[in-house]
Biotite code that builds the C-alpha atoms (Angstrom):
import biotite.structure as struc

atoms = struc.array([
    struc.Atom([87.921, 100.467, 110.693], chain_id="A", res_id=1, res_name="MET", atom_name="CA", element="C"),
    struc.Atom([90.268, 97.546, 110.312], chain_id="A", res_id=2, res_name="GLN", atom_name="CA", element="C"),
    struc.Atom([87.607, 95.489, 108.997], chain_id="A", res_id=3, res_name="ARG", atom_name="CA", element="C"),
    struc.Atom([86.910, 98.003, 106.263], chain_id="A", res_id=4, res_name="PHE", atom_name="CA", element="C"),
    struc.Atom([90.558, 97.875, 104.912], chain_id="A", res_id=5, res_name="PHE", atom_name="CA", element="C"),
    struc.Atom([90.600, 94.200, 104.897], chain_id="A", res_id=6, res_name="VAL", atom_name="CA", element="C"),
    struc.Atom([87.521, 94.195, 102.979], chain_id="A", res_id=7, res_name="ALA", atom_name="CA", element="C"),
    struc.Atom([88.649, 96.775, 100.520], chain_id="A", res_id=8, res_name="LEU", atom_name="CA", element="C"),
    struc.Atom([91.880, 94.690, 99.965], chain_id="A", res_id=9, res_name="ILE", atom_name="CA", element="C"),
    struc.Atom([89.917, 91.749, 99.273], chain_id="A", res_id=10, res_name="LEU", atom_name="CA", element="C"),
    struc.Atom([87.652, 93.673, 96.805], chain_id="A", res_id=11, res_name="LEU", atom_name="CA", element="C"),
    struc.Atom([90.667, 94.680, 94.729], chain_id="A", res_id=12, res_name="PHE", atom_name="CA", element="C"),
    struc.Atom([91.902, 91.208, 94.619], chain_id="A", res_id=13, res_name="ILE", atom_name="CA", element="C"),
    struc.Atom([88.682, 90.317, 93.273], chain_id="A", res_id=14, res_name="LEU", atom_name="CA", element="C"),
    struc.Atom([88.406, 92.952, 90.947], chain_id="A", res_id=15, res_name="VAL", atom_name="CA", element="C"),
    struc.Atom([91.634, 92.290, 89.413], chain_id="A", res_id=16, res_name="SER", atom_name="CA", element="C"),
    struc.Atom([91.276, 88.634, 88.966], chain_id="A", res_id=17, res_name="SER", atom_name="CA", element="C"),
    struc.Atom([92.816, 88.874, 85.479], chain_id="A", res_id=18, res_name="GLY", atom_name="CA", element="C"),
    struc.Atom([96.045, 90.331, 86.893], chain_id="A", res_id=19, res_name="ALA", atom_name="CA", element="C"),
    struc.Atom([97.370, 87.135, 88.460], chain_id="A", res_id=20, res_name="LEU", atom_name="CA", element="C"),
    struc.Atom([97.980, 88.115, 92.097], chain_id="A", res_id=21, res_name="GLY", atom_name="CA", element="C"),
    struc.Atom([97.639, 91.844, 91.555], chain_id="A", res_id=22, res_name="HIS", atom_name="CA", element="C"),
    struc.Atom([95.601, 93.057, 94.627], chain_id="A", res_id=23, res_name="SER", atom_name="CA", element="C"),
    struc.Atom([95.291, 96.748, 93.446], chain_id="A", res_id=24, res_name="GLY", atom_name="CA", element="C"),
    struc.Atom([98.105, 99.409, 94.215], chain_id="A", res_id=25, res_name="THR", atom_name="CA", element="C"),
    struc.Atom([97.794, 101.617, 97.387], chain_id="A", res_id=26, res_name="GLU", atom_name="CA", element="C"),
    struc.Atom([96.514, 104.313, 95.196], chain_id="A", res_id=27, res_name="GLN", atom_name="CA", element="C"),
    struc.Atom([93.774, 102.222, 93.721], chain_id="A", res_id=28, res_name="GLU", atom_name="CA", element="C"),
    struc.Atom([92.598, 101.057, 97.047], chain_id="A", res_id=29, res_name="GLN", atom_name="CA", element="C"),
    struc.Atom([92.667, 104.628, 98.245], chain_id="A", res_id=30, res_name="LEU", atom_name="CA", element="C"),
    struc.Atom([90.681, 105.851, 95.202], chain_id="A", res_id=31, res_name="ALA", atom_name="CA", element="C"),
    struc.Atom([87.694, 103.916, 96.171], chain_id="A", res_id=32, res_name="CYS", atom_name="CA", element="C"),
    struc.Atom([88.068, 103.897, 100.002], chain_id="A", res_id=33, res_name="SER", atom_name="CA", element="C"),
    struc.Atom([85.805, 107.113, 100.462], chain_id="A", res_id=34, res_name="ARG", atom_name="CA", element="C"),
    struc.Atom([83.181, 105.622, 97.795], chain_id="A", res_id=35, res_name="ASP", atom_name="CA", element="C"),
    struc.Atom([82.782, 102.378, 99.708], chain_id="A", res_id=36, res_name="VAL", atom_name="CA", element="C"),
    struc.Atom([82.624, 104.199, 103.019], chain_id="A", res_id=37, res_name="GLN", atom_name="CA", element="C"),
    struc.Atom([79.958, 106.567, 101.657], chain_id="A", res_id=38, res_name="ARG", atom_name="CA", element="C"),
    struc.Atom([77.703, 104.221, 99.364], chain_id="A", res_id=39, res_name="PHE", atom_name="CA", element="C"),
    struc.Atom([78.464, 100.641, 100.709], chain_id="A", res_id=40, res_name="CYS", atom_name="CA", element="C"),
    struc.Atom([79.140, 100.977, 104.237], chain_id="A", res_id=41, res_name="ARG", atom_name="CA", element="C"),
    struc.Atom([75.879, 99.062, 105.412], chain_id="A", res_id=42, res_name="LYS", atom_name="CA", element="C"),
    struc.Atom([77.022, 96.253, 103.179], chain_id="A", res_id=43, res_name="LEU", atom_name="CA", element="C"),
    struc.Atom([80.533, 95.798, 104.573], chain_id="A", res_id=44, res_name="MET", atom_name="CA", element="C"),
    struc.Atom([79.539, 92.441, 106.273], chain_id="A", res_id=45, res_name="ASP", atom_name="CA", element="C"),
    struc.Atom([78.017, 91.012, 103.151], chain_id="A", res_id=46, res_name="GLN", atom_name="CA", element="C"),
    struc.Atom([81.180, 90.115, 101.201], chain_id="A", res_id=47, res_name="GLY", atom_name="CA", element="C"),
    struc.Atom([83.421, 91.566, 98.456], chain_id="A", res_id=48, res_name="ASP", atom_name="CA", element="C"),
    struc.Atom([81.184, 90.644, 95.690], chain_id="A", res_id=49, res_name="PHE", atom_name="CA", element="C"),
    struc.Atom([78.438, 92.667, 97.377], chain_id="A", res_id=50, res_name="THR", atom_name="CA", element="C"),
    struc.Atom([80.687, 95.644, 97.797], chain_id="A", res_id=51, res_name="ILE", atom_name="CA", element="C"),
    struc.Atom([81.905, 95.540, 94.174], chain_id="A", res_id=52, res_name="LEU", atom_name="CA", element="C"),
    struc.Atom([78.122, 95.390, 93.084], chain_id="A", res_id=53, res_name="ALA", atom_name="CA", element="C"),
    struc.Atom([77.230, 98.429, 95.294], chain_id="A", res_id=54, res_name="CYS", atom_name="CA", element="C"),
    struc.Atom([80.124, 100.431, 93.814], chain_id="A", res_id=55, res_name="LEU", atom_name="CA", element="C"),
    struc.Atom([78.996, 99.505, 90.208], chain_id="A", res_id=56, res_name="LYS", atom_name="CA", element="C"),
    struc.Atom([75.340, 100.315, 91.127], chain_id="A", res_id=57, res_name="GLU", atom_name="CA", element="C"),
    struc.Atom([76.564, 103.681, 92.361], chain_id="A", res_id=58, res_name="ASN", atom_name="CA", element="C"),
    struc.Atom([78.875, 104.202, 89.558], chain_id="A", res_id=59, res_name="ARG", atom_name="CA", element="C"),
    struc.Atom([77.408, 107.752, 88.508], chain_id="A", res_id=60, res_name="PRO", atom_name="CA", element="C"),
    struc.Atom([78.124, 108.996, 91.816], chain_id="A", res_id=61, res_name="LYS", atom_name="CA", element="C"),
    struc.Atom([81.462, 107.672, 92.429], chain_id="A", res_id=62, res_name="LEU", atom_name="CA", element="C"),
    struc.Atom([84.746, 109.866, 92.139], chain_id="A", res_id=63, res_name="SER", atom_name="CA", element="C"),
    struc.Atom([86.237, 109.868, 88.860], chain_id="A", res_id=64, res_name="PRO", atom_name="CA", element="C"),
    struc.Atom([89.230, 108.042, 90.421], chain_id="A", res_id=65, res_name="ALA", atom_name="CA", element="C"),
    struc.Atom([87.118, 105.215, 91.588], chain_id="A", res_id=66, res_name="CYS", atom_name="CA", element="C"),
    struc.Atom([85.444, 104.764, 88.430], chain_id="A", res_id=67, res_name="ARG", atom_name="CA", element="C"),
    struc.Atom([88.570, 104.714, 86.544], chain_id="A", res_id=68, res_name="TYR", atom_name="CA", element="C"),
    struc.Atom([89.884, 101.817, 88.986], chain_id="A", res_id=69, res_name="VAL", atom_name="CA", element="C"),
    struc.Atom([86.891, 99.871, 88.304], chain_id="A", res_id=70, res_name="LEU", atom_name="CA", element="C"),
    struc.Atom([87.099, 100.390, 84.364], chain_id="A", res_id=71, res_name="VAL", atom_name="CA", element="C"),
    struc.Atom([90.847, 99.628, 84.313], chain_id="A", res_id=72, res_name="SER", atom_name="CA", element="C"),
    struc.Atom([89.971, 96.339, 85.936], chain_id="A", res_id=73, res_name="HIS", atom_name="CA", element="C"),
    struc.Atom([87.178, 95.341, 83.514], chain_id="A", res_id=74, res_name="GLY", atom_name="CA", element="C"),
    struc.Atom([84.344, 96.300, 85.804], chain_id="A", res_id=75, res_name="GLN", atom_name="CA", element="C"),
])
């Protein structure tokens, strides 16, 4: 479980690369945590870009809050 949260934090660091050091707010991280668990759990050990790609592939199935986070970070 701890590995999941570390990967999620790293994901938001990558997603928000245009925000100079912005790693996503706690609310943004929480917005996608269920979606990562639900759709990308098997990919957790494959790196942050893989998780981001998984979220993008599953965009139609994501919660509205997670879709908003992706869009707001240019993804």
